[in-house]
GUGURO-654680 format. One record per residue: residue in one letter; x, y, z of N, C-alpha, C, O in turn; residue number from 1. Coordinates in nm, 2 decimals, padded with zeros to 4 digits, m for minus. Atoms other than C-alpha are relative to their C-alpha. Example, Ala and Ser with C-alpha at 12.3 -4.5 7.8 and 13.67 -1.06 7.14 Angstrom:
2
type n.u n.v n.w ca.u ca.v ca.w c.u c.v c.w o.u o.v o.w seq
a 00.09 m00.12 00.00 01.23 m00.45 00.78 00.09 00.12 00.00 00.19 00.12 00.07 1 $
s m00.09 m00.11 00.00 01.37 m00.11 00.71 m00.08 00.11 00.08 m00.03 00.22 00.09 2 $
***
This chain:
78
type n.u n.v n.w ca.u ca.v ca.w c.u c.v c.w o.u o.v o.w seq
m m00.07 m00.06 m00.11 04.68 15.53 02.41 00.12 00.07 m00.05 00.20 00.01 m00.12 1 $
k m00.12 m00.08 00.05 04.94 15.80 02.36 00.12 m00.03 00.09 00.11 m00.04 00.22 2 $
k m00.13 00.03 m00.07 05.30 15.72 02.46 00.05 00.13 00.06 00.07 00.23 m00.01 3 $
v m00.05 m00.12 m00.06 05.43 15.97 02.71 00.15 m00.01 00.01 00.21 m00.11 00.06 4 $
e m00.14 00.00 00.00 05.79 16.06 02.67 00.05 00.07 00.13 00.01 00.18 00.15 5 $
t m00.06 m00.06 m00.12 05.98 16.13 02.99 00.15 00.00 m00.01 00.21 m00.10 m00.06 6 $
e m00.14 m00.01 m00.01 06.33 16.24 03.04 00.05 m00.05 00.13 00.00 00.00 00.24 7 $
t m00.05 00.04 m00.13 06.52 16.06 03.30 00.14 00.07 00.03 00.22 00.09 m00.07 8 $
e m00.13 m00.06 m00.03 06.81 16.22 03.48 00.09 m00.11 00.05 00.06 m00.19 00.13 9 $
d m00.10 00.10 m00.04 07.12 16.01 03.51 00.13 00.07 00.00 00.15 00.18 m00.04 10 $
e m00.13 m00.05 m00.02 07.48 16.06 03.58 00.09 m00.04 m00.11 00.22 m00.03 m00.11 11 $
l m00.08 00.05 00.11 07.60 15.90 03.26 00.05 00.11 m00.09 m00.03 00.20 m00.13 12 $
r m00.06 m00.11 00.08 07.83 16.12 03.06 m00.05 m00.02 m00.14 m00.07 m00.13 m00.19 13 $
p 00.04 00.01 00.13 07.73 16.21 02.71 00.09 m00.08 m00.10 00.04 m00.14 m00.19 14 $
e m00.09 00.08 00.08 08.03 16.04 02.56 m00.02 m00.15 00.01 00.03 m00.23 m00.07 15 $
y 00.04 00.14 m00.02 07.90 15.71 02.69 m00.13 m00.03 m00.07 m00.24 m00.04 00.00 16 $
d 00.13 00.03 00.07 07.64 15.64 02.42 m00.02 m00.15 m00.01 00.05 m00.22 m00.07 17 $
l 00.03 00.14 m00.02 07.48 15.31 02.50 m00.10 m00.05 m00.10 m00.14 m00.17 m00.10 18 $
r 00.10 00.04 00.10 07.24 15.30 02.21 00.05 m00.10 m00.10 m00.03 m00.18 m00.16 19 $
s m00.05 00.09 00.10 07.47 15.10 01.99 00.03 m00.14 00.06 00.07 m00.23 m00.01 20 $
l m00.02 00.13 m00.07 07.50 14.81 02.25 m00.10 m00.10 m00.05 m00.22 m00.07 m00.07 21 $
r 00.09 00.11 00.03 07.36 14.48 02.16 m00.03 m00.08 00.12 00.06 m00.10 00.21 22 $
v 00.04 00.08 m00.12 07.17 14.26 02.41 00.06 m00.14 m00.03 00.04 m00.20 m00.13 23 $
r m00.06 00.14 00.01 07.35 13.93 02.48 m00.11 m00.09 00.05 m00.17 m00.08 00.15 24 $
k 00.10 00.10 m00.04 07.12 13.63 02.49 00.07 m00.10 00.09 00.18 m00.14 00.07 25 $
v m00.04 00.11 m00.09 07.16 13.39 02.78 m00.11 m00.10 00.02 m00.23 m00.06 m00.01 26 $
g 00.10 00.10 m00.02 06.98 13.08 02.86 m00.03 m00.08 m00.13 00.06 m00.09 m00.22 27 $
p 00.03 00.09 00.11 06.81 12.84 02.62 m00.01 00.07 m00.14 00.00 00.00 m00.24 28 $
g 00.00 m00.07 00.12 06.77 13.11 02.35 00.13 00.02 m00.07 00.14 00.06 m00.19 29 $
r m00.13 m00.03 00.05 07.14 13.14 02.31 00.04 m00.11 m00.10 00.02 m00.23 m00.07 30 $
e m00.05 00.10 00.10 07.29 12.97 02.00 00.12 m00.07 00.04 00.15 m00.19 00.00 31 $
g m00.12 00.06 m00.04 07.62 12.90 02.16 00.10 00.11 00.04 00.08 00.22 00.03 32 $
f m00.11 m00.09 m00.05 07.94 13.05 02.30 00.11 00.01 m00.10 00.22 00.06 m00.06 33 $
g m00.11 00.01 00.09 08.15 12.99 01.99 00.06 m00.14 00.00 00.00 m00.23 00.07 34 $
e m00.06 00.13 00.01 08.38 12.71 01.91 00.06 m00.04 00.14 00.13 00.04 00.20 35 $
m m00.06 00.04 m00.13 08.48 12.51 02.22 00.05 m00.14 m00.02 m00.01 m00.23 m00.08 36 $
v m00.06 00.13 00.00 08.71 12.22 02.25 00.03 m00.05 00.14 00.08 00.03 00.22 37 $
r m00.02 00.05 m00.14 08.72 12.00 02.56 00.13 m00.08 00.00 00.15 m00.17 m00.08 38 $
l m00.13 00.07 m00.02 09.06 11.89 02.67 m00.02 m00.11 00.11 m00.09 m00.08 00.21 39 $
e 00.00 00.10 m00.10 09.10 11.57 02.86 00.08 00.05 00.12 00.17 00.13 00.10 40 $
p m00.06 m00.06 m00.12 09.21 11.63 03.22 00.16 m00.01 00.00 00.23 00.08 00.05 41 $
d m00.15 00.02 00.00 09.57 11.49 03.17 00.06 00.10 m00.10 00.18 00.14 m00.07 42 $
v m00.06 m00.10 00.09 09.62 11.73 02.88 m00.02 00.14 00.06 00.07 00.22 00.05 43 $
a 00.03 m00.13 m00.06 09.45 12.03 03.05 00.10 00.04 00.11 00.13 00.16 00.13 44 $
e m00.08 m00.04 m00.11 09.68 12.01 03.35 00.14 00.04 m00.04 00.21 00.11 00.03 45 $
v m00.13 m00.04 00.05 09.98 12.07 03.13 00.00 00.15 m00.04 00.10 00.22 m00.04 46 $
f 00.01 m00.14 00.06 09.85 12.41 02.99 m00.07 00.09 00.10 m00.18 00.05 00.15 47 $
p 00.06 m00.09 m00.09 09.78 12.70 03.22 m00.12 00.08 m00.05 m00.21 00.12 00.03 48 $
d 00.11 m00.08 00.06 09.54 12.88 02.98 m00.01 m00.03 m00.15 00.07 m00.11 m00.21 49 $
a 00.03 00.02 00.14 09.40 12.89 02.63 00.12 00.05 m00.09 00.14 m00.01 m00.20 50 $
e m00.11 m00.05 00.08 09.69 13.09 02.50 00.12 m00.10 m00.01 00.18 m00.11 m00.12 51 $
a m00.11 00.10 00.00 09.94 12.82 02.60 m00.04 m00.12 m00.09 00.05 m00.17 m00.16 52 $
v 00.04 00.10 00.09 09.73 12.56 02.42 00.01 00.04 m00.15 00.07 m00.04 m00.23 53 $
n m00.01 m00.05 00.14 09.71 12.77 02.10 00.15 00.01 m00.04 00.18 m00.03 m00.16 54 $
e m00.15 m00.01 00.04 10.09 12.83 02.11 00.05 m00.14 m00.03 00.13 m00.15 m00.13 55 $
a m00.05 00.14 00.02 10.16 12.46 02.14 m00.06 m00.06 m00.13 00.02 m00.12 m00.21 56 $
l 00.06 00.06 00.12 09.92 12.37 01.86 00.06 00.07 m00.13 00.08 00.01 m00.23 57 $
r m00.06 m00.07 00.11 10.06 12.64 01.63 00.14 m00.05 m00.03 00.19 m00.07 m00.14 58 $
f m00.13 00.06 00.01 10.41 12.50 01.70 m00.01 m00.13 m00.07 00.07 m00.16 m00.16 59 $
l 00.02 00.13 00.06 10.29 12.15 01.61 m00.03 00.01 m00.14 00.02 m00.06 m00.23 60 $
i 00.04 m00.02 00.14 10.13 12.27 01.29 00.12 00.04 m00.08 00.14 m00.01 m00.19 61 $
r m00.12 m00.04 00.07 10.45 12.45 01.19 00.10 m00.12 m00.02 00.15 m00.13 m00.13 62 $
i m00.09 00.11 00.01 10.66 12.14 01.26 m00.05 m00.10 m00.10 00.02 m00.16 m00.18 63 $
m 00.06 00.09 00.09 10.42 11.92 01.07 00.02 00.05 m00.15 00.05 m00.03 m00.24 64 $
r m00.01 m00.05 00.14 10.43 12.15 00.76 00.14 00.00 m00.04 00.17 m00.03 m00.16 65 $
e m00.14 00.00 00.04 10.81 12.17 00.77 00.05 m00.14 m00.03 00.14 m00.16 m00.11 66 $
n m00.04 00.14 00.02 10.84 11.79 00.79 m00.09 m00.08 m00.08 m00.09 m00.20 m00.07 67 $
k 00.09 00.07 00.09 10.58 11.71 00.53 00.09 m00.10 m00.08 00.19 m00.06 m00.14 68 $
p m00.08 00.09 00.08 10.70 11.39 00.36 00.02 00.04 m00.14 m00.07 00.09 m00.21 69 $
r m00.04 m00.03 00.14 10.88 11.45 00.03 m00.02 m00.12 m00.08 00.05 m00.23 m00.06 70 $
f 00.03 00.11 00.09 10.74 11.22 m00.23 00.10 00.00 m00.12 00.11 00.10 m00.19 71 $
r m00.09 00.01 00.11 10.99 11.09 m00.48 m00.08 m00.06 m00.12 m00.18 m00.13 m00.10 72 $
d 00.06 00.06 00.12 10.90 11.00 m00.83 00.03 m00.14 m00.01 00.14 m00.18 00.01 73 $
i m00.02 00.14 00.00 10.84 10.63 m00.85 00.10 m00.05 m00.11 00.16 m00.15 m00.10 74 $
s m00.09 00.05 00.11 11.03 10.61 m01.18 00.14 00.03 00.03 00.23 m00.02 m00.05 75 $
g m00.14 m00.02 m00.03 11.34 10.73 m01.01 00.06 00.13 m00.06 00.18 00.15 m00.06 76 $
d m00.05 m00.12 00.07 11.36 11.06 m01.20 00.00 00.12 00.10 00.00 00.24 00.05 77 $
a 00.01 m00.11 m00.10 11.36 11.27 m00.88 00.12 00.10 m00.01 00.12 00.19 00.07 78 $
***
């Protein structure tokens, strides 16, 4: 059977080229939505959004790095 090519008329502007779009899978075939961390309710109520959580965690990481314990030489030659 021969494939019949038909041209459809639409109002889409030529600059909107949709051929490069990828189809998003939904449902059971989807592998996942990316990394997700579940916050306990008491923690989640403190943060209004993901940006606030990330800001707090980055601050904590910075403080931890700045206050990393300084190990002295056991022989006392520090």
